[in-house]
C-alpha positions in Angstrom: 94.4 80.4 169.2 95.6 83.5 166.7 98.3 83.5 164.1 100.1 86.1 166.3 99.9 83.9 169.2 102.0 80.8 167.8 104.2 82.9 166.3 105.0 84.6 169.8 104.9 81.2 170.8 107.0 79.4 168.6 109.8 82.8 169.2 109.9 81.3 172.7 111.5 78.0 171.5 115.0 77.2 171.0 113.6 76.0 167.9 112.7 78.8 165.7 116.3 80.7 167.3 117.9 77.3 165.1 116.3 77.6 162.4 117.3 81.2 161.8 121.2 79.7 162.8 120.9 77.3 160.4 119.6 79.7 157.6 122.5 81.9 158.2 125.0 79.1 158.2 123.7 77.8 154.3 123.8 81.7 153.1 127.0 81.9 154.4 128.2 78.3 153.0 126.5 79.3 149.9 128.5 82.6 149.8 132.1 80.3 150.5 131.3 78.0 148.1 131.0 80.7 145.3 134.5 82.3 146.9 136.5 79.1 147.0 134.8 76.6 145.0 133.1 78.6 141.7 136.4 81.3 142.6 133.8 84.4 142.3 135.9 87.0 144.0 134.2 88.9 146.8 134.1 92.4 146.3 134.5 94.9 149.2 130.4 94.9 149.6 130.2 91.6 149.6 132.6 91.1 152.5 130.3 94.2 153.8 127.4 91.7 153.3 129.2 89.0 154.7 129.4 90.2 157.6 125.5 91.3 158.2 124.9 87.5 158.0 127.0 87.4 160.8 125.3 89.5 162.5 122.1 87.9 161.7 123.8 84.7 162.9 125.2 86.2 166.2 121.7 87.8 166.6 119.9 83.9 166.1 122.9 82.5 168.8 122.0 85.3 171.9 118.4 84.5 171.1 119.2 80.6 171.2 120.3 81.1 174.4 117.5 81.5 176.5 114.4 82.3 174.1 112.1 81.9 176.6 113.8 85.2 178.9 112.0 88.8 177.4 115.3 90.4 177.7 117.5 87.5 175.8 114.6 87.5 173.2 114.7 91.4 172.8 118.6 91.0 172.5 118.2 88.7 169.7 115.3 90.5 168.2 117.0 93.4 168.2 120.6 92.1 166.8 118.5 90.6 164.4 116.6 93.7 163.2 119.5 95.5 163.3 122.3 93.6 160.8 119.0 92.9 158.5 118.5 96.5 158.2 122.4 97.1 157.3 122.8 94.0 155.6 119.4 95.3 152.8 120.9 99.0 153.5 124.2 97.5 151.6 122.9 95.2 149.2 120.6 98.3 148.4 123.9 100.1 147.3 126.1 97.4 145.7 122.8 96.8 143.0 123.0 100.3 142.5 126.6 99.8 141.6 126.1 97.0 139.4 123.3 99.1 137.7 124.0 103.0 137.9 127.7 102.8 137.4 129.4 105.7 138.0 132.6 107.1 138.3 131.8 109.1 141.8 129.8 106.3 143.3 131.9 104.0 143.6 132.9 100.8 146.2 136.5 100.7 148.3 139.0 99.1 146.9 140.2 97.8 150.1 137.7 96.3 153.5 138.1 98.1 156.4 137.0 97.1 159.9 137.8 98.5 163.1 141.5 98.1 164.6 140.1 96.4 167.2 138.8 93.4 165.3 140.8 93.0 161.6 138.7 90.5 160.2 140.5 90.7 156.7 143.8 89.8 158.7 142.2 87.4 161.8 140.4 85.4 158.3 141.3 86.3 155.0 139.5 83.2 153.0 136.3 84.9 154.8 136.8 88.6 154.6 139.2 89.6 152.0 138.3 90.9 149.0 139.4 91.5 145.8 136.2 91.8 143.3 134.8 94.7 141.4 131.2 96.0 143.1 130.4 97.3 139.6 130.9 93.7 138.2 128.2 90.7 138.1 130.0 87.7 137.8 126.8 85.4 138.9 122.8 85.3 138.1 119.9 83.3 139.0 116.8 84.0 137.5 117.5 87.2 136.0 119.1 89.0 139.6 122.6 88.8 140.6 123.9 88.4 143.6 123.2 91.8 145.3 120.1 91.7 144.0 119.6 88.2 145.8 120.5 89.6 148.9 118.3 91.9 148.7 115.4 89.8 148.8 116.9 87.8 151.7 117.4 90.5 153.5 114.0 92.4 153.4 113.0 88.6 154.0 114.5 88.9 157.2 113.2 92.2 158.1 109.6 91.1 156.9 109.6 87.6 159.2 110.9 89.7 162.3 108.6 92.1 161.8 105.5 89.8 162.0 107.7 88.2 165.6 107.9 92.0 167.0 104.2 92.4 166.7 103.5 88.7 168.1 105.7 89.8 171.1 102.2 91.8 172.0 99.6 89.1 171.2 98.4 87.9 174.6 99.4 84.0 175.3 97.8 81.4 176.4 
């Protein structure tokens, strides 16, 4: 049995989607730890990146519903891809704000959500921004938080690409 067939079969299990959901819960928990325990103020870009991460969590929940159903699985894969891609573009823009500061390219002062979903009003302890996008407030292995998010979102897209390719492999 080929690697692609194994990957395709794995994508049809609830375990695969549960692992994706657990990873997102861990990343979101880390973000809240940085915010509320380490007292690092999230900026507008941080909040938008957080929303993209939640999008991957929603995609995982969709896939978890019935991963054997190809329609459900493809909706989950599409939502995962859209959220990871948006997260990657946001985090790359955030890295640019940090390492190529310009008075002409700055992030917004306040988060902007649609009027039908004002997340920052509903759950301010998760979605309210009060930090500076251009400040590097934390680093690990010489990478800032947005740089780590580039790695995380790019890793999601690489994993997704392998899983999408595997969907075209012949099952046993």
